[in-house]
Steps between C-alpha positions, in 0.01 A plus 500: 500500500126456539462864610657646186156547332386708799821702488454561127137600558628758749749627241236522226248683714769737624604583143138532385431742784794719392376510141146591611631776725706642214201493265287673762754772560540553126127559469513752785802685369762680708400547862493839659348566840450789728399490861142579394477230231706220656208294636290532186800416281586198716146366456524560124819295493385213721162466329635515147394157366853399397659618825228334708543174306877522549464552874253209523743283305776597744281376785458166320875486437575572865256231616672252270841609627391455860384148419836424338687642799309266728635206297854582388808688611498875442848482348361262237166668422588868508761507220236366258322834533782649294344319204218752525751761384581284198132468409430868559797609288401275210131591509580871547709479185216349296199668660629844601789522250751557779872471433661156527866569427804273522569586866147409604511178300831409667346570841197289414730215394684520833172499692385192309831322557490576870143379532587173323789448742273561798237263360767232461606545862198301612217579728421407852185567692414455861208272407720282277772484766245387758375225271859399427575486872193282552628266228839479668690710243734765641457860391847495340408195294163651410656823371733309272215302342286800400 
């Protein structure tokens, strides 16, 4: 469970990036492009301060996720990213006044329940398994102690 803070950092930066991208696109307004204006418009989008910050935050989130993937199983780490949806939905409700109806709340509750179940399933990493092997503990025993 020692990698949970890194996983949650990945989730937070992923959600923050989404919120920054939304703010940036709101400041730009609806996008319309023609063949003649596509490149200029693309630069306007990418270099909008909010969009640029969101993209940079995505890079940080991805670097964190890569670190996590080097330490834990993908089937353990990846489902936590669904918590980013929970954060985005809640913040979008308060910041952007987006709809948060009963169906979305029910979906958020299911996402949270599923993530709790996955977190309870334990964690194994190749580095921890190697140290357990060196200590004479089998991988099966190690997984049950996490």
